[in-house]
CHARMM internal coordinates of N, CA and C (Angstrom, degrees):
IC EDIT
DIST 1 N 1 CA 1.4441
DIST 1 CA 1 C 1.5244
ANGL 1 N 1 CA 1 C 109.19
DIST 1 C 2 N 1.2919
ANGL 1 CA 1 C 2 N 113.60
DIHE 1 N 1 CA 1 C 2 N 141.19
DIST 2 N 2 CA 1.4707
ANGL 1 C 2 N 2 CA 119.95
DIHE 1 CA 1 C 2 N 2 CA -178.72
DIST 2 CA 2 C 1.5428
ANGL 2 N 2 CA 2 C 109.80
DIHE 1 C 2 N 2 CA 2 C -93.17
DIST 2 C 3 N 1.3523
ANGL 2 CA 2 C 3 N 114.61
DIHE 2 N 2 CA 2 C 3 N 137.46
DIST 3 N 3 CA 1.4320
ANGL 2 C 3 N 3 CA 122.00
DIHE 2 CA 2 C 3 N 3 CA 178.49
DIST 3 CA 3 C 1.5182
ANGL 3 N 3 CA 3 C 109.69
DIHE 2 C 3 N 3 CA 3 C -91.64
DIST 3 C 4 N 1.3160
ANGL 3 CA 3 C 4 N 117.50
DIHE 3 N 3 CA 3 C 4 N 127.46
DIST 4 N 4 CA 1.4587
ANGL 3 C 4 N 4 CA 121.42
DIHE 3 CA 3 C 4 N 4 CA 178.82
DIST 4 CA 4 C 1.5306
ANGL 4 N 4 CA 4 C 111.45
DIHE 3 C 4 N 4 CA 4 C -118.51
DIST 4 C 5 N 1.2920
ANGL 4 CA 4 C 5 N 115.37
DIHE 4 N 4 CA 4 C 5 N 143.32
DIST 5 N 5 CA 1.4897
ANGL 4 C 5 N 5 CA 122.26
DIHE 4 CA 4 C 5 N 5 CA 179.15
DIST 5 CA 5 C 1.5478
ANGL 5 N 5 CA 5 C 107.42
DIHE 4 C 5 N 5 CA 5 C -118.75
DIST 5 C 6 N 1.3084
ANGL 5 CA 5 C 6 N 115.68
DIHE 5 N 5 CA 5 C 6 N 128.93
DIST 6 N 6 CA 1.4416
ANGL 5 C 6 N 6 CA 120.53
DIHE 5 CA 5 C 6 N 6 CA 169.68
DIST 6 CA 6 C 1.5417
ANGL 6 N 6 CA 6 C 107.07
DIHE 5 C 6 N 6 CA 6 C -92.28
DIST 6 C 7 N 1.2950
ANGL 6 CA 6 C 7 N 114.91
DIHE 6 N 6 CA 6 C 7 N 97.20
DIST 7 N 7 CA 1.4540
ANGL 6 C 7 N 7 CA 121.37
DIHE 6 CA 6 C 7 N 7 CA -172.78
DIST 7 CA 7 C 1.5355
ANGL 7 N 7 CA 7 C 113.24
DIHE 6 C 7 N 7 CA 7 C -66.22
DIST 7 C 8 N 1.3214
ANGL 7 CA 7 C 8 N 115.47
DIHE 7 N 7 CA 7 C 8 N -19.94
DIST 8 N 8 CA 1.4852
ANGL 7 C 8 N 8 CA 117.73
DIHE 7 CA 7 C 8 N 8 CA 175.89
DIST 8 CA 8 C 1.5141
ANGL 8 N 8 CA 8 C 111.16
DIHE 7 C 8 N 8 CA 8 C -72.37
DIST 8 C 9 N 1.3172
ANGL 8 CA 8 C 9 N 118.35
DIHE 8 N 8 CA 8 C 9 N -25.44
DIST 9 N 9 CA 1.4455
ANGL 8 C 9 N 9 CA 122.91
DIHE 8 CA 8 C 9 N 9 CA 179.43
DIST 9 CA 9 C 1.5411
ANGL 9 N 9 CA 9 C 114.29
DIHE 8 C 9 N 9 CA 9 C -94.75
DIST 9 C 10 N 1.3417
ANGL 9 CA 9 C 10 N 117.51
DIHE 9 N 9 CA 9 C 10 N -26.25
DIST 10 N 10 CA 1.4469
ANGL 9 C 10 N 10 CA 121.77
DIHE 9 CA 9 C 10 N 10 CA -174.92
DIST 10 CA 10 C 1.5333
ANGL 10 N 10 CA 10 C 110.12
DIHE 9 C 10 N 10 CA 10 C -70.23
DIST 10 C 11 N 1.3570
ANGL 10 CA 10 C 11 N 114.23
DIHE 10 N 10 CA 10 C 11 N 128.73
DIST 11 N 11 CA 1.4525
ANGL 10 C 11 N 11 CA 119.37
DIHE 10 CA 10 C 11 N 11 CA -179.77
DIST 11 CA 11 C 1.5241
ANGL 11 N 11 CA 11 C 112.40
DIHE 10 C 11 N 11 CA 11 C -110.25
DIST 11 C 12 N 1.3431
ANGL 11 CA 11 C 12 N 116.12
DIHE 11 N 11 CA 11 C 12 N 2.26
DIST 12 N 12 CA 1.4528
ANGL 11 C 12 N 12 CA 120.40
DIHE 11 CA 11 C 12 N 12 CA 176.96
DIST 12 CA 12 C 1.5069
ANGL 12 N 12 CA 12 C 116.35
DIHE 11 C 12 N 12 CA 12 C 70.88
DIST 12 C 13 N 1.3318
ANGL 12 CA 12 C 13 N 117.34
DIHE 12 N 12 CA 12 C 13 N 31.43
DIST 13 N 13 CA 1.4525
ANGL 12 C 13 N 13 CA 121.95
DIHE 12 CA 12 C 13 N 13 CA 179.98
DIST 13 CA 13 C 1.5082
ANGL 13 N 13 CA 13 C 113.14
DIHE 12 C 13 N 13 CA 13 C -66.92
DIST 13 C 14 N 1.3534
ANGL 13 CA 13 C 14 N 117.13
DIHE 13 N 13 CA 13 C 14 N -30.45
DIST 14 N 14 CA 1.4439
ANGL 13 C 14 N 14 CA 119.68
DIHE 13 CA 13 C 14 N 14 CA 175.74
DIST 14 CA 14 C 1.5256
ANGL 14 N 14 CA 14 C 116.19
DIHE 13 C 14 N 14 CA 14 C 93.35
DIST 14 C 15 N 1.3160
ANGL 14 CA 14 C 15 N 115.94
DIHE 14 N 14 CA 14 C 15 N 4.40
DIST 15 N 15 CA 1.4752
ANGL 14 C 15 N 15 CA 119.10
DIHE 14 CA 14 C 15 N 15 CA 177.24
DIST 15 CA 15 C 1.5183
ANGL 15 N 15 CA 15 C 110.63
DIHE 14 C 15 N 15 CA 15 C -59.44
DIST 15 C 16 N 1.3141
ANGL 15 CA 15 C 16 N 117.22
DIHE 15 N 15 CA 15 C 16 N -42.39
DIST 16 N 16 CA 1.4640
ANGL 15 C 16 N 16 CA 122.13
DIHE 15 CA 15 C 16 N 16 CA -179.86
DIST 16 CA 16 C 1.5557
ANGL 16 N 16 CA 16 C 109.39
DIHE 15 C 16 N 16 CA 16 C -61.72
DIST 16 C 17 N 1.2996
ANGL 16 CA 16 C 17 N 116.22
DIHE 16 N 16 CA 16 C 17 N -40.52
DIST 17 N 17 CA 1.4822
ANGL 16 C 17 N 17 CA 120.84
DIHE 16 CA 16 C 17 N 17 CA -179.40
DIST 17 CA 17 C 1.5213
ANGL 17 N 17 CA 17 C 109.32
DIHE 16 C 17 N 17 CA 17 C -63.03
DIST 17 C 18 N 1.3372
ANGL 17 CA 17 C 18 N 118.18
DIHE 17 N 17 CA 17 C 18 N -39.84
DIST 18 N 18 CA 1.4483
ANGL 17 C 18 N 18 CA 121.31
DIHE 17 CA 17 C 18 N 18 CA -179.00
DIST 18 CA 18 C 1.5218
ANGL 18 N 18 CA 18 C 112.50
DIHE 17 C 18 N 18 CA 18 C -70.70
DIST 18 C 19 N 1.3300
ANGL 18 CA 18 C 19 N 116.60
DIHE 18 N 18 CA 18 C 19 N -28.94
DIST 19 N 19 CA 1.4838
ANGL 18 C 19 N 19 CA 121.56
DIHE 18 CA 18 C 19 N 19 CA -179.32
DIST 19 CA 19 C 1.5115
ANGL 19 N 19 CA 19 C 112.46
DIHE 18 C 19 N 19 CA 19 C -89.83
DIST 19 C 20 N 1.3094
ANGL 19 CA 19 C 20 N 118.12
DIHE 19 N 19 CA 19 C 20 N -28.66
DIST 20 N 20 CA 1.4714
ANGL 19 C 20 N 20 CA 121.49
DIHE 19 CA 19 C 20 N 20 CA -177.65
DIST 20 CA 20 C 1.5480
ANGL 20 N 20 CA 20 C 108.68
DIHE 19 C 20 N 20 CA 20 C -142.09
DIST 20 C 21 N 1.3498
ANGL 20 CA 20 C 21 N 115.74
DIHE 20 N 20 CA 20 C 21 N 70.32
DIST 21 N 21 CA 1.4746
ANGL 20 C 21 N 21 CA 118.76
DIHE 20 CA 20 C 21 N 21 CA -175.41
DIST 21 CA 21 C 1.5156
ANGL 21 N 21 CA 21 C 114.86
DIHE 20 C 21 N 21 CA 21 C -67.33
DIST 21 C 22 N 1.3223
ANGL 21 CA 21 C 22 N 119.02
DIHE 21 N 21 CA 21 C 22 N -15.77
DIST 22 N 22 CA 1.4484
ANGL 21 C 22 N 22 CA 122.15
DIHE 21 CA 21 C 22 N 22 CA 178.28
DIST 22 CA 22 C 1.5183
ANGL 22 N 22 CA 22 C 111.00
DIHE 21 C 22 N 22 CA 22 C -83.10
DIST 22 C 23 N 1.3335
ANGL 22 CA 22 C 23 N 117.69
DIHE 22 N 22 CA 22 C 23 N -7.70
DIST 23 N 23 CA 1.4573
ANGL 22 C 23 N 23 CA 122.46
DIHE 22 CA 22 C 23 N 23 CA -175.00
DIST 23 CA 23 C 1.5368
ANGL 23 N 23 CA 23 C 112.19
DIHE 22 C 23 N 23 CA 23 C -117.03
DIST 23 C 24 N 1.3584
ANGL 23 CA 23 C 24 N 116.41
DIHE 23 N 23 CA 23 C 24 N -40.45
DIST 24 N 24 CA 1.4240
ANGL 23 C 24 N 24 CA 121.58
DIHE 23 CA 23 C 24 N 24 CA -173.07
DIST 24 CA 24 C 1.5271
ANGL 24 N 24 CA 24 C 112.09
DIHE 23 C 24 N 24 CA 24 C -117.90
DIST 24 C 25 N 1.3184
ANGL 24 CA 24 C 25 N 117.41
DIHE 24 N 24 CA 24 C 25 N 146.92
DIST 25 N 25 CA 1.4578
ANGL 24 C 25 N 25 CA 122.23
DIHE 24 CA 24 C 25 N 25 CA 174.97
DIST 25 CA 25 C 1.5107
ANGL 25 N 25 CA 25 C 107.58
DIHE 24 C 25 N 25 CA 25 C -148.78
DIST 25 C 26 N 1.3302
ANGL 25 CA 25 C 26 N 114.08
DIHE 25 N 25 CA 25 C 26 N 138.50
DIST 26 N 26 CA 1.4702
ANGL 25 C 26 N 26 CA 120.48
DIHE 25 CA 25 C 26 N 26 CA 172.76
DIST 26 CA 26 C 1.5095
ANGL 26 N 26 CA 26 C 106.99
DIHE 25 C 26 N 26 CA 26 C -98.15
DIST 26 C 27 N 1.3498
ANGL 26 CA 26 C 27 N 115.47
DIHE 26 N 26 CA 26 C 27 N 122.91
DIST 27 N 27 CA 1.4768
ANGL 26 C 27 N 27 CA 118.05
DIHE 26 CA 26 C 27 N 27 CA -178.41
DIST 27 CA 27 C 1.5249
ANGL 27 N 27 CA 27 C 110.92
DIHE 26 C 27 N 27 CA 27 C -79.99
DIST 27 C 28 N 1.3306
ANGL 27 CA 27 C 28 N 117.33
DIHE 27 N 27 CA 27 C 28 N 179.13
DIST 28 N 28 CA 1.4654
ANGL 27 C 28 N 28 CA 121.46
DIHE 27 CA 27 C 28 N 28 CA -178.75
DIST 28 CA 28 C 1.5184
ANGL 28 N 28 CA 28 C 114.62
DIHE 27 C 28 N 28 CA 28 C -62.47
DIST 28 C 29 N 1.3509
ANGL 28 CA 28 C 29 N 116.47
DIHE 28 N 28 CA 28 C 29 N -20.89
DIST 29 N 29 CA 1.4685
ANGL 28 C 29 N 29 CA 119.43
DIHE 28 CA 28 C 29 N 29 CA 177.92
DIST 29 CA 29 C 1.5220
ANGL 29 N 29 CA 29 C 111.30
DIHE 28 C 29 N 29 CA 29 C -89.48
DIST 29 C 30 N 1.3397
ANGL 29 CA 29 C 30 N 118.74
DIHE 29 N 29 CA 29 C 30 N 0.49
DIST 30 N 30 CA 1.4580
ANGL 29 C 30 N 30 CA 121.68
DIHE 29 CA 29 C 30 N 30 CA -179.45
DIST 30 CA 30 C 1.5080
ANGL 30 N 30 CA 30 C 114.64
DIHE 29 C 30 N 30 CA 30 C 84.80
DIST 30 C 31 N 1.3238
ANGL 30 CA 30 C 31 N 116.27
DIHE 30 N 30 CA 30 C 31 N 14.27
DIST 31 N 31 CA 1.4635
ANGL 30 C 31 N 31 CA 121.02
DIHE 30 CA 30 C 31 N 31 CA 179.36
DIST 31 CA 31 C 1.5299
ANGL 31 N 31 CA 31 C 110.62
DIHE 30 C 31 N 31 CA 31 C -94.20
DIST 31 C 32 N 1.3146
ANGL 31 CA 31 C 32 N 115.43
DIHE 31 N 31 CA 31 C 32 N 140.46
DIST 32 N 32 CA 1.4415
ANGL 31 C 32 N 32 CA 120.71
DIHE 31 CA 31 C 32 N 32 CA 178.75
DIST 32 CA 32 C 1.5227
ANGL 32 N 32 CA 32 C 110.80
DIHE 31 C 32 N 32 CA 32 C -78.76
DIST 32 C 33 N 1.3314
ANGL 32 CA 32 C 33 N 116.21
DIHE 32 N 32 CA 32 C 33 N 127.98
DIST 33 N 33 CA 1.4710
ANGL 32 C 33 N 33 CA 122.31
DIHE 32 CA 32 C 33 N 33 CA 175.63
DIST 33 CA 33 C 1.5207
ANGL 33 N 33 CA 33 C 108.94
DIHE 32 C 33 N 33 CA 33 C -111.01
DIST 33 C 34 N 1.3091
ANGL 33 CA 33 C 34 N 115.33
DIHE 33 N 33 CA 33 C 34 N 138.44
DIST 34 N 34 CA 1.4543
ANGL 33 C 34 N 34 CA 121.39
DIHE 33 CA 33 C 34 N 34 CA 171.85
DIST 34 CA 34 C 1.5377
ANGL 34 N 34 CA 34 C 108.79
DIHE 33 C 34 N 34 CA 34 C -91.29
DIST 34 C 35 N 1.2801
ANGL 34 CA 34 C 35 N 118.73
DIHE 34 N 34 CA 34 C 35 N 119.16
DIST 35 N 35 CA 1.4366
ANGL 34 C 35 N 35 CA 121.90
DIHE 34 CA 34 C 35 N 35 CA 178.57
DIST 35 CA 35 C 1.5167
ANGL 35 N 35 CA 35 C 111.08
DIHE 34 C 35 N 35 CA 35 C -79.22
DIST 35 C 36 N 1.3257
ANGL 35 CA 35 C 36 N 116.23
DIHE 35 N 35 CA 35 C 36 N -20.70
DIST 36 N 36 CA 1.4862
ANGL 35 C 36 N 36 CA 122.46
DIHE 35 CA 35 C 36 N 36 CA 174.92
DIST 36 CA 36 C 1.5144
ANGL 36 N 36 CA 36 C 106.45
DIHE 35 C 36 N 36 CA 36 C -152.45
DIST 36 C 37 N 1.3088
ANGL 36 CA 36 C 37 N 118.37
DIHE 36 N 36 CA 36 C 37 N 147.18
DIST 37 N 37 CA 1.4508
ANGL 36 C 37 N 37 CA 122.65
DIHE 36 CA 36 C 37 N 37 CA -176.57
DIST 37 CA 37 C 1.5172
ANGL 37 N 37 CA 37 C 113.00
DIHE 36 C 37 N 37 CA 37 C -90.66
DIST 37 C 38 N 1.3304
ANGL 37 CA 37 C 38 N 116.24
DIHE 37 N 37 CA 37 C 38 N -22.82
DIST 38 N 38 CA 1.4600
ANGL 37 C 38 N 38 CA 119.59
DIHE 37 CA 37 C 38 N 38 CA -177.14
DIST 38 CA 38 C 1.5262
ANGL 38 N 38 CA 38 C 110.16
DIHE 37 C 38 N 38 CA 38 C -111.55
DIST 38 C 39 N 1.3249
ANGL 38 CA 38 C 39 N 114.25
DIHE 38 N 38 CA 38 C 39 N 143.88
DIST 39 N 39 CA 1.4686
ANGL 38 C 39 N 39 CA 122.49
DIHE 38 CA 38 C 39 N 39 CA 177.89
DIST 39 CA 39 C 1.5103
ANGL 39 N 39 CA 39 C 108.46
DIHE 38 C 39 N 39 CA 39 C -104.82
DIST 39 C 40 N 1.3281
ANGL 39 CA 39 C 40 N 117.00
DIHE 39 N 39 CA 39 C 40 N 103.34
DIST 40 N 40 CA 1.4688
ANGL 39 C 40 N 40 CA 120.45
DIHE 39 CA 39 C 40 N 40 CA 176.39
DIST 40 CA 40 C 1.5194
ANGL 40 N 40 CA 40 C 109.45
DIHE 39 C 40 N 40 CA 40 C -93.51
DIST 40 C 41 N 1.3246
ANGL 40 CA 40 C 41 N 115.29
DIHE 40 N 40 CA 40 C 41 N -174.78
DIST 41 N 41 CA 1.4663
ANGL 40 C 41 N 41 CA 119.01
DIHE 40 CA 40 C 41 N 41 CA -175.09
DIST 41 CA 41 C 1.5111
ANGL 41 N 41 CA 41 C 114.14
DIHE 40 C 41 N 41 CA 41 C -60.24
DIST 41 C 42 N 1.3563
ANGL 41 CA 41 C 42 N 118.25
DIHE 41 N 41 CA 41 C 42 N -25.38
DIST 42 N 42 CA 1.4461
ANGL 41 C 42 N 42 CA 120.68
DIHE 41 CA 41 C 42 N 42 CA -177.46
DIST 42 CA 42 C 1.4995
ANGL 42 N 42 CA 42 C 113.82
DIHE 41 C 42 N 42 CA 42 C -72.06
DIST 42 C 43 N 1.3612
ANGL 42 CA 42 C 43 N 117.91
DIHE 42 N 42 CA 42 C 43 N -21.24
DIST 43 N 43 CA 1.4469
ANGL 42 C 43 N 43 CA 120.97
DIHE 42 CA 42 C 43 N 43 CA -177.44
DIST 43 CA 43 C 1.5352
ANGL 43 N 43 CA 43 C 114.50
DIHE 42 C 43 N 43 CA 43 C -128.07
DIST 43 C 44 N 1.3112
ANGL 43 CA 43 C 44 N 118.16
DIHE 43 N 43 CA 43 C 44 N -3.21
DIST 44 N 44 CA 1.4576
ANGL 43 C 44 N 44 CA 121.54
DIHE 43 CA 43 C 44 N 44 CA -171.90
DIST 44 CA 44 C 1.5397
ANGL 44 N 44 CA 44 C 112.05
DIHE 43 C 44 N 44 CA 44 C -58.38
DIST 44 C 45 N 1.2956
ANGL 44 CA 44 C 45 N 119.32
DIHE 44 N 44 CA 44 C 45 N -38.87
DIST 45 N 45 CA 1.4619
ANGL 44 C 45 N 45 CA 120.59
DIHE 44 CA 44 C 45 N 45 CA -179.07
DIST 45 CA 45 C 1.5299
ANGL 45 N 45 CA 45 C 110.66
DIHE 44 C 45 N 45 CA 45 C -66.71
DIST 45 C 46 N 1.3344
ANGL 45 CA 45 C 46 N 116.73
DIHE 45 N 45 CA 45 C 46 N -42.22
DIST 46 N 46 CA 1.4596
ANGL 45 C 46 N 46 CA 120.46
DIHE 45 CA 45 C 46 N 46 CA 177.13
DIST 46 CA 46 C 1.5120
ANGL 46 N 46 CA 46 C 111.60
DIHE 45 C 46 N 46 CA 46 C -65.57
DIST 46 C 47 N 1.3232
ANGL 46 CA 46 C 47 N 118.55
DIHE 46 N 46 CA 46 C 47 N -37.78
DIST 47 N 47 CA 1.4647
ANGL 46 C 47 N 47 CA 121.54
DIHE 46 CA 46 C 47 N 47 CA 179.38
DIST 47 CA 47 C 1.5389
ANGL 47 N 47 CA 47 C 109.68
DIHE 46 C 47 N 47 CA 47 C -67.06
DIST 47 C 48 N 1.3041
ANGL 47 CA 47 C 48 N 115.86
DIHE 47 N 47 CA 47 C 48 N -42.01
DIST 48 N 48 CA 1.4734
ANGL 47 C 48 N 48 CA 118.32
DIHE 47 CA 47 C 48 N 48 CA 178.72
DIST 48 CA 48 C 1.5534
ANGL 48 N 48 CA 48 C 110.30
DIHE 47 C 48 N 48 CA 48 C -63.27
DIST 48 C 49 N 1.3514
ANGL 48 CA 48 C 49 N 117.34
DIHE 48 N 48 CA 48 C 49 N -40.25
DIST 49 N 49 CA 1.4459
ANGL 48 C 49 N 49 CA 120.10
DIHE 48 CA 48 C 49 N 49 CA 176.72
DIST 49 CA 49 C 1.5236
ANGL 49 N 49 CA 49 C 110.99
DIHE 48 C 49 N 49 CA 49 C -62.18
DIST 49 C 50 N 1.3327
ANGL 49 CA 49 C 50 N 118.04
DIHE 49 N 49 CA 49 C 50 N -38.97
DIST 50 N 50 CA 1.4494
ANGL 49 C 50 N 50 CA 122.94
DIHE 49 CA 49 C 50 N 50 CA 178.02
DIST 50 CA 50 C 1.5071
ANGL 50 N 50 CA 50 C 110.90
DIHE 49 C 50 N 50 CA 50 C -64.59
DIST 50 C 51 N 1.3413
ANGL 50 CA 50 C 51 N 115.80
DIHE 50 N 50 CA 50 C 51 N -42.17
DIST 51 N 51 CA 1.5056
ANGL 50 C 51 N 51 CA 119.66
DIHE 50 CA 50 C 51 N 51 CA 177.78
DIST 51 CA 51 C 1.5303
ANGL 51 N 51 CA 51 C 109.92
DIHE 50 C 51 N 51 CA 51 C -61.95
DIST 51 C 52 N 1.3259
ANGL 51 CA 51 C 52 N 117.51
DIHE 51 N 51 CA 51 C 52 N -46.87
DIST 52 N 52 CA 1.4330
ANGL 51 C 52 N 52 CA 120.31
DIHE 51 CA 51 C 52 N 52 CA -179.36
DIST 52 CA 52 C 1.5357
ANGL 52 N 52 CA 52 C 112.07
DIHE 51 C 52 N 52 CA 52 C -65.93
DIST 52 C 53 N 1.3432
ANGL 52 CA 52 C 53 N 116.54
DIHE 52 N 52 CA 52 C 53 N -31.56
DIST 53 N 53 CA 1.4522
ANGL 52 C 53 N 53 CA 120.83
DIHE 52 CA 52 C 53 N 53 CA -177.73
DIST 53 CA 53 C 1.4978
ANGL 53 N 53 CA 53 C 115.34
DIHE 52 C 53 N 53 CA 53 C -85.02
DIST 53 C 54 N 1.3346
ANGL 53 CA 53 C 54 N 117.95
DIHE 53 N 53 CA 53 C 54 N -6.71
DIST 54 N 54 CA 1.4468
ANGL 53 C 54 N 54 CA 121.56
DIHE 53 CA 53 C 54 N 54 CA -177.12
DIST 54 CA 54 C 1.5555
ANGL 54 N 54 CA 54 C 109.77
DIHE 53 C 54 N 54 CA 54 C -75.12
DIST 54 C 55 N 1.3420
ANGL 54 CA 54 C 55 N 118.13
DIHE 54 N 54 CA 54 C 55 N 112.94
DIST 55 N 55 CA 1.4362
ANGL 54 C 55 N 55 CA 119.43
DIHE 54 CA 54 C 55 N 55 CA -177.42
DIST 55 CA 55 C 1.5059
ANGL 55 N 55 CA 55 C 115.36
DIHE 54 C 55 N 55 CA 55 C -68.65
DIST 55 C 56 N 1.3603
ANGL 55 CA 55 C 56 N 116.75
DIHE 55 N 55 CA 55 C 56 N -18.43
DIST 56 N 56 CA 1.4629
ANGL 55 C 56 N 56 CA 119.68
DIHE 55 CA 55 C 56 N 56 CA -177.56
DIST 56 CA 56 C 1.5377
ANGL 56 N 56 CA 56 C 111.28
DIHE 55 C 56 N 56 CA 56 C -102.43
DIST 56 C 57 N 1.3287
ANGL 56 CA 56 C 57 N 116.86
DIHE 56 N 56 CA 56 C 57 N 1.05
DIST 57 N 57 CA 1.4630
ANGL 56 C 57 N 57 CA 122.80
DIHE 56 CA 56 C 57 N 57 CA -179.68
DIST 57 CA 57 C 1.5346
ANGL 57 N 57 CA 57 C 111.49
DIHE 56 C 57 N 57 CA 57 C 54.58
DIST 57 C 58 N 1.3250
ANGL 57 CA 57 C 58 N 115.07
DIHE 57 N 57 CA 57 C 58 N 43.61
DIST 58 N 58 CA 1.4887
ANGL 57 C 58 N 58 CA 121.97
DIHE 57 CA 57 C 58 N 58 CA -177.67
DIST 58 CA 58 C 1.5331
ANGL 58 N 58 CA 58 C 111.28
DIHE 57 C 58 N 58 CA 58 C -87.33
DIST 58 C 59 N 1.3257
ANGL 58 CA 58 C 59 N 119.58
DIHE 58 N 58 CA 58 C 59 N -11.23
DIST 59 N 59 CA 1.4633
ANGL 58 C 59 N 59 CA 122.33
DIHE 58 CA 58 C 59 N 59 CA -174.69
DIST 59 CA 59 C 1.5078
ANGL 59 N 59 CA 59 C 111.99
DIHE 58 C 59 N 59 CA 59 C -111.73
DIST 59 C 60 N 1.3263
ANGL 59 CA 59 C 60 N 115.25
DIHE 59 N 59 CA 59 C 60 N 141.24
DIST 60 N 60 CA 1.4918
ANGL 59 C 60 N 60 CA 120.34
DIHE 59 CA 59 C 60 N 60 CA 175.54
DIST 60 CA 60 C 1.5162
ANGL 60 N 60 CA 60 C 107.79
DIHE 59 C 60 N 60 CA 60 C -146.61
DIST 60 C 61 N 1.3362
ANGL 60 CA 60 C 61 N 112.92
DIHE 60 N 60 CA 60 C 61 N 161.84
DIST 61 N 61 CA 1.4747
ANGL 60 C 61 N 61 CA 121.06
DIHE 60 CA 60 C 61 N 61 CA 173.15
DIST 61 CA 61 C 1.5117
ANGL 61 N 61 CA 61 C 107.91
DIHE 60 C 61 N 61 CA 61 C -114.90
DIST 61 C 62 N 1.3564
ANGL 61 CA 61 C 62 N 115.87
DIHE 61 N 61 CA 61 C 62 N 137.02
DIST 62 N 62 CA 1.4427
ANGL 61 C 62 N 62 CA 121.54
DIHE 61 CA 61 C 62 N 62 CA 179.30
DIST 62 CA 62 C 1.5358
ANGL 62 N 62 CA 62 C 108.62
DIHE 61 C 62 N 62 CA 62 C -124.21
DIST 62 C 63 N 1.3274
ANGL 62 CA 62 C 63 N 115.42
DIHE 62 N 62 CA 62 C 63 N 135.12
DIST 63 N 63 CA 1.4453
ANGL 62 C 63 N 63 CA 120.83
DIHE 62 CA 62 C 63 N 63 CA 177.35
DIST 63 CA 63 C 1.4992
ANGL 63 N 63 CA 63 C 110.80
DIHE 62 C 63 N 63 CA 63 C -62.64
DIST 63 C 64 N 1.3427
ANGL 63 CA 63 C 64 N 115.90
DIHE 63 N 63 CA 63 C 64 N 143.99
DIST 64 N 64 CA 1.4309
ANGL 63 C 64 N 64 CA 120.27
DIHE 63 CA 63 C 64 N 64 CA 174.01
DIST 64 CA 64 C 1.4226
ANGL 64 N 64 CA 64 C 116.38
DIHE 63 C 64 N 64 CA 64 C 93.96
END
COOR INIT
IC SEED 1 N 1 CA 1 C
IC BUILD
């Protein structure tokens, strides 16, 4: 599954980084970086937790 970020909604709070540190990182400028674009079985639960925990609903998963 592909991880998508709505950059207009993302405020760089870092909740996603705390829940899925192998996937998300907030850089020094407060911008969200994707460390990987696809969520495989090794990270899918963490990515789903990050999506649910995102207060601005900036994260989604897309099939394919």
